[in-house]
C-alpha positions as CSV (number, residue, x, y, z in Angstrom):
1,M,-33.7,1.1,-15.4
2,T,-33.6,-2.5,-14.6
3,L,-31.5,-4.7,-12.3
4,T,-29.8,-7.8,-13.5
5,F,-30.3,-9.6,-10.2
6,D,-33.1,-10.0,-7.6
7,A,-32.1,-7.3,-5.1
8,K,-35.1,-8.0,-2.8
9,Q,-34.2,-11.7,-2.5
10,M,-30.6,-10.8,-1.8
11,A,-31.7,-8.3,0.8
12,A,-33.7,-11.0,2.6
13,E,-30.7,-13.3,2.5
14,L,-28.3,-10.7,3.9
15,Y,-30.1,-9.5,7.0
16,D,-32.8,-11.2,9.0
17,G,-32.7,-9.3,12.2
18,G,-30.0,-11.6,13.8
19,F,-26.8,-10.8,15.6
20,R,-23.7,-9.7,13.7
21,P,-20.5,-9.8,15.8
22,M,-17.6,-7.3,15.4
23,F,-14.2,-8.2,14.1
24,I,-11.1,-8.0,16.4
25,G,-7.8,-9.7,15.9
26,G,-9.1,-12.0,13.2
27,Q,-12.0,-13.2,15.5
28,W,-15.7,-12.5,15.4
29,V,-16.6,-11.3,18.9
30,A,-19.4,-9.8,20.9
31,A,-18.9,-6.8,23.2
32,Q,-17.4,-7.8,26.5
33,S,-20.5,-6.3,28.2
34,G,-22.8,-8.3,26.0
35,E,-24.7,-5.1,25.1
36,V,-26.1,-4.8,21.6
37,S,-27.8,-2.1,19.5
38,E,-30.3,-2.5,16.7
39,T,-29.7,-1.2,13.2
40,Y,-32.6,-0.3,10.9
41,N,-33.7,0.0,7.3
42,P,-34.5,3.7,7.1
43,A,-37.1,3.1,4.4
44,T,-39.2,0.7,6.4
45,G,-38.2,1.0,10.0
46,A,-37.5,-2.8,10.1
47,V,-34.6,-4.1,12.2
48,L,-31.9,-5.5,9.9
49,A,-29.6,-6.8,12.6
50,T,-28.2,-6.3,16.0
51,V,-24.5,-5.5,16.5
52,P,-22.3,-5.2,19.6
53,L,-22.3,-2.0,21.5
54,A,-18.5,-1.6,22.1
55,A,-17.2,0.0,25.3
56,P,-13.7,1.4,25.9
57,A,-12.5,-2.0,26.9
58,D,-13.4,-3.4,23.5
59,I,-11.6,-0.6,21.8
60,D,-8.6,-1.3,23.9
61,L,-8.7,-5.0,22.7
62,A,-8.9,-3.9,19.1
63,V,-6.0,-1.4,19.4
64,T,-3.9,-4.1,21.1
65,A,-4.6,-6.5,18.3
66,A,-3.7,-3.8,15.7
67,R,-0.4,-3.1,17.6
68,R,0.5,-6.8,17.8
69,A,-0.1,-7.2,14.1
70,L,1.9,-4.0,13.3
71,E,4.9,-5.4,15.1
72,G,4.4,-9.0,13.8
73,P,4.5,-10.6,10.4
74,W,2.7,-7.7,8.7
75,S,5.8,-5.5,9.3
76,R,7.7,-7.9,7.1
77,F,5.3,-7.7,4.1
78,S,7.1,-6.3,1.1
79,P,5.5,-3.6,-1.0
80,Y,4.9,-6.2,-3.7
81,E,3.1,-8.4,-1.1
82,R,0.9,-5.5,0.1
83,Q,0.1,-4.7,-3.5
84,T,-0.9,-8.3,-4.2
85,L,-3.1,-8.4,-1.1
86,L,-4.9,-5.2,-2.2
87,L,-5.5,-6.6,-5.7
88,K,-6.9,-9.8,-4.2
89,I,-9.3,-7.7,-2.0
90,A,-10.3,-5.7,-5.2
91,D,-11.1,-9.0,-7.0
92,L,-13.3,-10.1,-4.0
93,F,-15.1,-6.8,-3.9
94,E,-15.8,-7.1,-7.6
95,A,-17.2,-10.6,-7.2
96,N,-19.3,-9.5,-4.3
97,W,-20.3,-6.0,-5.5
98,E,-24.0,-6.7,-5.6
99,S,-24.1,-7.8,-2.0
100,L,-22.1,-4.8,-0.9
101,S,-24.4,-2.5,-2.8
102,V,-27.6,-4.1,-1.4
103,S,-26.1,-3.9,2.1
104,D,-25.4,-0.2,1.7
105,T,-28.9,0.5,0.3
106,L,-30.6,-1.4,3.1
107,N,-28.7,0.2,5.9
108,M,-28.5,3.8,4.8
109,G,-31.2,4.2,2.1
110,M,-29.3,5.3,-1.0
111,P,-31.1,4.0,-4.1
112,I,-29.7,0.7,-5.4
113,M,-28.8,2.1,-8.8
114,R,-26.5,4.7,-7.1
115,T,-24.8,2.2,-4.8
116,L,-24.2,-0.1,-7.7
117,A,-22.8,2.8,-9.7
118,N,-20.2,3.4,-7.0
119,K,-18.3,0.3,-8.2
120,R,-16.0,2.2,-10.5
121,R,-14.9,4.5,-7.7
122,V,-14.4,1.8,-5.1
123,M,-12.6,-0.6,-7.5
124,G,-10.5,2.4,-8.6
125,M,-9.5,3.2,-5.1
126,L,-8.4,-0.3,-4.3
127,R,-6.4,-0.7,-7.4
128,F,-4.9,2.8,-7.2
129,Y,-3.7,2.2,-3.7
130,A,-2.4,-1.2,-4.7
131,G,-0.3,0.5,-7.4
132,M,1.0,3.1,-5.0
133,A,2.1,0.4,-2.5
134,T,5.2,-0.2,-4.7
135,A,5.7,3.4,-5.6
136,L,6.4,4.9,-2.2
137,H,10.0,5.9,-1.6
138,G,12.3,8.3,0.2
139,E,14.9,10.7,-1.4
140,V,18.6,11.0,-1.6
141,I,19.5,14.6,-0.5
142,D,22.7,16.5,-1.2
143,N,23.6,18.0,2.1
144,S,26.1,20.9,2.8
145,I,27.9,19.3,5.8
146,P,31.7,19.1,5.4
147,G,33.0,15.6,4.7
148,E,31.7,12.5,2.9
149,I,28.3,12.2,4.3
150,V,25.3,10.6,2.5
151,T,21.8,11.7,3.5
152,F,18.5,10.2,2.5
153,T,15.0,9.8,3.8
154,R,12.9,6.7,4.5
155,R,9.1,6.7,4.5
156,E,7.7,4.3,7.1
157,P,4.2,3.4,8.3
158,I,2.9,5.8,10.9
159,G,1.6,2.8,13.0
160,V,-1.9,2.1,14.3
161,V,-4.6,4.1,12.6
162,G,-8.0,4.8,14.2
163,A,-10.6,5.4,11.5
164,I,-14.1,6.8,12.2
165,I,-16.5,7.0,9.3
166,P,-20.1,8.3,8.8
167,W,-23.1,6.4,7.7
168,N,-23.7,8.0,4.3
169,A,-21.3,5.8,2.2
170,P,-20.2,2.8,4.2
171,T,-18.4,0.9,1.4
172,A,-16.5,3.8,-0.1
173,A,-15.7,5.4,3.3
174,S,-14.3,2.2,4.6
175,I,-12.0,1.6,1.7
176,W,-11.0,5.3,1.6
177,K,-9.6,4.7,5.1
178,I,-8.4,1.0,5.0
179,A,-6.8,0.9,1.6
180,P,-4.1,3.6,2.1
181,A,-3.3,2.0,5.5
182,L,-2.7,-1.4,3.9
183,A,-0.7,0.2,1.1
184,T,1.6,1.9,3.5
185,G,2.0,-1.0,6.0
186,C,-0.2,0.5,8.8
187,T,-2.9,-1.4,10.8
188,V,-6.4,-0.2,11.3
189,V,-9.2,-0.1,13.9
190,L,-12.3,1.2,12.0
191,K,-15.4,2.3,13.8
192,P,-18.4,2.8,11.5
193,S,-21.4,4.9,12.4
194,E,-23.9,3.3,14.8
195,D,-26.5,4.1,12.1
196,A,-24.9,2.0,9.4
197,P,-22.5,-0.5,10.7
198,L,-23.4,-3.6,8.6
199,T,-21.5,-3.1,5.4
200,P,-18.1,-2.6,7.2
201,L,-18.7,-6.0,8.9
202,L,-19.3,-7.5,5.5
203,I,-16.1,-5.9,4.3
204,A,-14.2,-7.5,7.2
205,K,-15.3,-10.9,5.9
206,L,-13.9,-10.2,2.5
207,M,-10.6,-8.9,4.1
208,Q,-10.3,-12.1,6.0
209,E,-11.1,-14.2,2.9
210,A,-8.4,-12.3,1.0
211,G,-5.8,-13.3,3.6
212,V,-5.3,-10.0,5.5
213,P,-3.3,-11.1,8.6
214,D,-5.2,-11.2,11.9
215,G,-5.3,-7.8,13.6
216,V,-4.3,-5.7,10.5
217,V,-8.0,-4.7,10.0
218,N,-10.4,-4.5,12.9
219,I,-14.0,-3.4,12.8
220,V,-15.6,-2.3,16.1
221,T,-19.2,-1.2,16.3
222,G,-20.6,1.2,18.9
223,K,-21.5,4.7,19.7
224,G,-19.3,7.6,18.6
225,S,-19.6,9.2,22.1
226,V,-18.2,6.0,23.7
227,A,-16.3,3.8,21.2
228,G,-15.3,6.6,18.9
229,A,-14.2,8.8,21.8
230,R,-12.0,6.1,23.2
231,L,-10.4,5.5,19.9
232,A,-9.6,9.2,19.4
233,E,-8.0,9.5,22.8
234,H,-6.2,6.1,22.9
235,P,-2.5,6.5,23.8
236,D,-1.5,3.6,21.5
237,V,-3.2,5.0,18.4
238,N,-0.7,6.9,16.1
239,K,-3.2,8.5,13.8
240,I,-6.9,9.3,13.6
241,V,-8.8,9.8,10.4
242,F,-12.3,11.0,10.7
243,T,-15.2,11.9,8.3
244,G,-18.2,13.6,9.9
245,S,-19.6,16.7,11.5
246,T,-17.4,19.7,12.3
247,A,-18.5,19.6,16.0
248,T,-17.4,15.9,16.3
249,G,-14.2,16.7,14.4
250,Q,-13.3,19.4,17.0
251,S,-13.9,16.9,19.8
252,I,-11.6,14.4,18.1
253,A,-8.9,16.9,17.6
254,R,-9.0,17.8,21.3
255,A,-8.9,14.1,22.3
256,A,-5.9,13.5,20.1
257,V,-3.8,16.0,22.0
258,G,-3.0,13.4,24.7
259,N,-0.3,11.6,22.7
260,L,-0.1,14.2,19.9
261,K,-1.4,11.7,17.4
262,R,-1.6,12.7,13.7
263,V,-5.1,13.8,12.7
264,S,-6.9,14.0,9.4
265,L,-10.4,15.5,9.4
266,E,-12.9,15.7,6.5
267,L,-15.8,17.6,8.0
268,G,-19.0,19.5,7.2
269,G,-19.8,21.9,4.4
270,K,-22.2,24.5,3.2
271,S,-21.0,24.5,-0.4
272,P,-21.8,27.3,-2.8
273,V,-22.8,26.7,-6.4
274,I,-22.4,29.8,-8.6
275,V,-24.5,30.0,-11.8
276,C,-23.3,32.7,-14.1
277,R,-25.6,34.5,-16.5
278,D,-24.0,32.8,-19.5
279,A,-24.5,29.3,-18.1
280,D,-26.2,26.7,-20.2
281,I,-29.4,26.6,-18.1
282,D,-30.8,23.3,-19.4
283,R,-27.5,21.5,-18.7
284,A,-26.9,23.2,-15.4
285,V,-30.3,22.7,-13.8
286,P,-30.2,18.9,-13.2
287,V,-26.5,19.0,-12.2
288,A,-27.1,21.8,-9.7
289,A,-30.2,20.1,-8.4
290,M,-28.5,16.7,-7.9
291,A,-25.5,18.5,-6.2
292,V,-27.9,18.5,-3.3
293,F,-30.6,15.9,-3.9
294,A,-28.2,13.0,-4.5
295,H,-28.6,10.7,-1.5
296,S,-31.4,13.0,-0.2
297,G,-28.8,15.8,0.6
298,Q,-27.0,13.6,3.0
299,I,-23.5,14.4,1.6
300,C,-20.9,16.7,3.0
301,I,-20.2,18.3,-0.4
302,A,-23.9,19.1,-1.1
303,G,-24.1,22.3,-3.1
304,S,-26.9,23.7,-0.9
305,R,-26.2,27.4,-1.4
306,L,-27.3,28.2,-5.0
307,F,-26.2,31.6,-6.2
308,V,-27.8,32.5,-9.5
309,A,-27.2,35.6,-11.6
310,R,-30.2,37.8,-11.3
311,E,-30.8,37.9,-15.0
312,I,-31.6,34.2,-15.1
313,H,-32.5,33.6,-11.4
314,E,-36.3,33.4,-11.8
315,E,-36.1,31.0,-14.7
316,F,-33.3,28.9,-13.2
317,V,-34.9,28.4,-9.8
318,A,-38.3,27.6,-11.4
319,K,-36.7,24.8,-13.4
320,V,-34.8,23.5,-10.4
321,G,-38.2,23.3,-8.7
322,E,-39.7,21.4,-11.7
323,F,-36.8,19.0,-11.6
324,A,-37.3,18.4,-7.9
325,R,-40.9,17.6,-8.4
326,S,-40.0,15.1,-11.1
327,L,-37.9,12.9,-8.9
328,R,-39.3,9.6,-7.8
329,I,-39.1,9.2,-4.1
330,G,-39.2,5.6,-2.7
331,H,-37.5,2.7,-1.1
332,G,-33.9,2.4,-2.2
333,I,-34.1,-1.2,-3.1
334,E,-36.5,-0.3,-6.0
335,A,-34.6,0.2,-9.3
336,D,-36.6,3.3,-10.4
337,T,-36.1,5.2,-7.2
338,D,-34.3,8.6,-7.5
339,I,-34.5,9.7,-3.9
340,G,-34.5,7.5,-0.9
341,P,-35.1,8.1,2.8
342,L,-33.1,10.0,5.3
343,I,-31.1,7.8,7.6
344,S,-33.3,8.1,10.7
345,A,-36.4,9.7,12.2
346,R,-34.0,11.9,14.2
347,Q,-32.4,13.3,11.1
348,A,-35.8,13.8,9.4
349,Q,-36.9,15.9,12.3
350,V,-33.7,18.0,12.0
351,V,-34.5,18.6,8.3
352,E,-38.1,19.4,9.1
353,S,-37.0,22.0,11.6
354,F,-34.8,23.7,8.9
355,I,-37.7,23.7,6.5
356,A,-39.9,25.3,9.1
357,S,-37.2,27.9,9.9
358,G,-36.9,28.8,6.2
359,Q,-40.6,29.4,5.9
360,S,-40.8,31.4,9.2
361,E,-37.9,33.6,8.1
362,G,-39.6,34.5,4.9
363,A,-38.0,32.3,2.2
364,A,-40.3,31.4,-0.7
365,L,-41.1,27.6,-0.9
366,V,-40.7,26.7,-4.6
367,A,-40.9,22.9,-4.3
368,G,-41.2,20.2,-1.6
369,G,-41.2,21.2,2.0
370,M,-43.0,18.3,3.4
371,R,-42.5,14.9,5.0
372,L,-44.2,12.3,2.8
373,S,-47.0,10.1,4.1
374,G,-49.0,7.2,2.8
375,A,-48.6,3.4,2.6
376,L,-45.2,3.6,0.9
377,Y,-43.7,6.2,3.3
378,D,-45.3,6.0,6.7
379,K,-42.7,3.6,8.2
380,G,-39.7,5.4,6.7
381,N,-38.0,8.8,6.8
382,F,-39.0,10.5,3.6
383,I,-38.8,14.2,2.9
384,A,-39.6,15.6,-0.5
385,P,-36.8,17.4,-2.4
386,T,-37.2,21.0,-1.3
387,V,-36.3,24.3,-3.1
388,F,-36.4,27.7,-1.4
389,G,-36.2,31.0,-3.3
390,N,-35.8,34.5,-2.0
391,V,-33.3,33.3,0.6
392,K,-31.2,35.8,2.5
393,D,-27.6,35.1,3.5
394,E,-28.4,35.5,7.2
395,M,-31.2,32.9,7.2
396,R,-30.5,29.7,9.0
397,I,-31.1,27.5,5.9
398,A,-28.3,29.6,4.2
399,R,-25.8,29.4,7.0
400,E,-26.0,25.9,8.6
401,E,-25.4,22.5,7.2
402,I,-28.8,20.8,6.8
403,F,-27.8,17.3,5.6
404,G,-31.1,16.9,3.9
405,P,-32.6,17.6,0.4
406,V,-32.9,21.4,0.8
407,I,-31.6,24.0,-1.7
408,S,-31.4,27.7,-0.8
409,A,-31.4,29.8,-3.9
410,M,-30.2,33.4,-3.9
411,P,-29.7,36.0,-6.7
412,F,-26.5,37.9,-7.2
413,D,-25.7,41.0,-9.3
414,T,-21.9,40.9,-9.8
415,I,-19.3,38.2,-9.8
416,E,-17.4,40.1,-7.0
417,E,-20.5,39.9,-4.9
418,A,-21.0,36.2,-5.6
419,V,-17.5,35.3,-4.6
420,E,-17.7,37.4,-1.4
421,R,-20.9,35.8,-0.4
422,A,-19.8,32.3,-1.4
423,N,-16.7,32.7,0.8
424,A,-18.7,34.2,3.8
425,S,-19.0,30.8,5.5
426,P,-16.9,29.0,8.1
427,Y,-16.9,26.0,5.7
428,G,-14.7,25.4,2.7
429,L,-15.2,21.9,1.5
430,A,-16.4,22.2,-2.1
431,A,-18.0,24.5,-4.7
432,G,-19.5,24.5,-8.1
433,V,-19.4,27.0,-11.0
434,F,-21.5,27.1,-14.1
435,T,-20.2,29.3,-17.0
436,Q,-19.3,28.9,-20.7
437,N,-16.6,31.5,-20.3
438,L,-13.2,29.8,-19.6
439,G,-11.7,33.0,-18.3
440,M,-14.5,33.4,-15.8
441,A,-14.1,29.8,-14.7
442,H,-10.4,30.3,-13.9
443,K,-11.1,33.6,-12.1
444,L,-13.7,32.0,-9.9
445,V,-11.6,28.9,-9.2
446,R,-8.7,31.1,-8.0
447,R,-10.9,33.1,-5.7
448,I,-13.3,30.6,-4.1
449,K,-12.0,29.1,-0.9
450,A,-12.8,25.5,-1.1
451,G,-10.9,22.2,-1.3
452,S,-12.6,21.0,-4.5
453,I,-14.2,23.1,-7.2
454,W,-16.2,21.7,-10.1
455,V,-16.9,23.6,-13.2
456,N,-20.0,22.7,-15.3
457,M,-20.2,19.5,-13.3
458,Y,-20.4,18.3,-9.7
459,H,-19.6,15.3,-7.5
460,A,-16.6,14.0,-9.5
461,L,-14.1,12.1,-7.4
462,D,-11.1,10.1,-8.5
463,P,-8.5,8.1,-6.5
464,A,-5.6,10.0,-8.0
465,V,-7.1,13.5,-7.1
466,P,-6.7,14.9,-3.6
467,F,-9.9,15.7,-1.7
468,G,-10.4,17.6,1.5
469,G,-11.5,20.8,3.1
470,M,-10.4,24.3,4.1
471,K,-11.4,26.3,7.2
472,M,-13.9,24.5,9.4
473,S,-14.3,21.8,6.8
474,G,-11.1,20.1,8.1
475,Y,-7.6,19.4,7.1
476,G,-5.6,16.7,5.5
477,R,-6.3,15.1,2.1
478,E,-7.7,11.8,0.9
479,G,-6.8,10.7,-2.6
480,G,-3.6,11.1,-4.6
481,I,-0.1,10.8,-3.3
482,E,-0.9,13.2,-0.6
483,H,-3.2,10.7,0.9
484,L,-0.5,8.1,1.3
485,H,1.8,10.6,2.9
486,E,-0.8,11.1,5.6
487,Y,-0.1,7.5,6.7
488,L,3.7,7.8,6.6
489,E,6.4,9.1,8.8
490,T,9.6,10.6,7.2
491,K,12.9,9.5,8.7
492,A,16.1,11.3,7.9
493,V,19.3,9.1,7.7
494,W,22.9,10.4,7.9
495,I,25.8,8.1,7.0
496,Q,29.4,9.3,7.2
497,T,31.3,7.2,4.5
498,E,34.9,8.3,5.4
């Protein structure tokens, strides 16, 4: 694969280690305390930029700006005007897509060919929500009250939205939170992860260029334990949307109780992939492998529990191991990189501890299992794609979310057993099924407890299709008309006409 532009030159032009202010009320500002934090390239350890370290007082300013905008001219934007604005944002994103992609790759390590390939999804989201801006409506309802009384509903913006996103997909995650808010007439305070705050600040520039009114979109950088916590508990925030770990999601839900703000949570997963004995092995192997290895396993929907019918288990797992060893591991900015670095040395250490646990508990190491060293890797956070066989359900690597490139493969004897074991998890975000039997596919789809299930494929996402979790993987949906309703209040109106 080749690039049509000089990604390394663009990288050098984007970030030089300098200061990048945050965006509040249409102004580029430092933290009131003056404190900053450094953000790094996980492939090289180089400092890309410094950003403000927001304190609760900075969050208060951003929420005030969002409230002022909500009650100001933004409240008078018609659905057509909101649609036009979103379409202009989409055009600017399209014109600046290479810069956005390079920024994502530099700050969180995903290979450049993958960040570039996210264009269809992000453009699709912006234009889908633009279309929905003019399609939102209430209903006229026939009531049973005596007399001539007309009843109908209105759908109105919920208000100020606090959005907290993870580091593993800054562009897509930002738009998944901001675009539905703009479509419905809400305002937003977005706090990106402290590990990857740079692309959201670049997005703020494009929003400003598009003509988004001051205060409608605010980007505040800082630690989750400080800035994120204040946003979650803030009494003037009407809704919190969060993507991240289950533990943090629980903290956010508790913090939101103060003013009973609406909460949407997309949390962790330990997703099962079931490979039936009739599966097309050669087609299933790369899909099942990349269900985990995409972005070095740093995805909430990673299909990290691989259940394979015993009749084909040995062959299938061996081929997954071969596939893992064939992947090129390197810096994300290189066009031929398949697997980039983990986000931080801290996360690499976490993954290493899981690998050590798998080995000590008796799992068979089929591929990988080591941190990479050498001139290309020493300054980054690189772990080889890892496959374990002979995994038992009670092992730590089979129970806990790893957020790294580690597959736990386990044989099963019957479909009933596979379903029971797949569902024996506190999580329920996603699942995969590989079979050539349509009846079997439908049977498994009905019985697996997960918010998204892919059959003979994985990772597909579309703006029109709802996405979200069950059980400890959260609640609420992103995508589809359900997503817009998460940002709306329904008001019932009664009018006596005689």
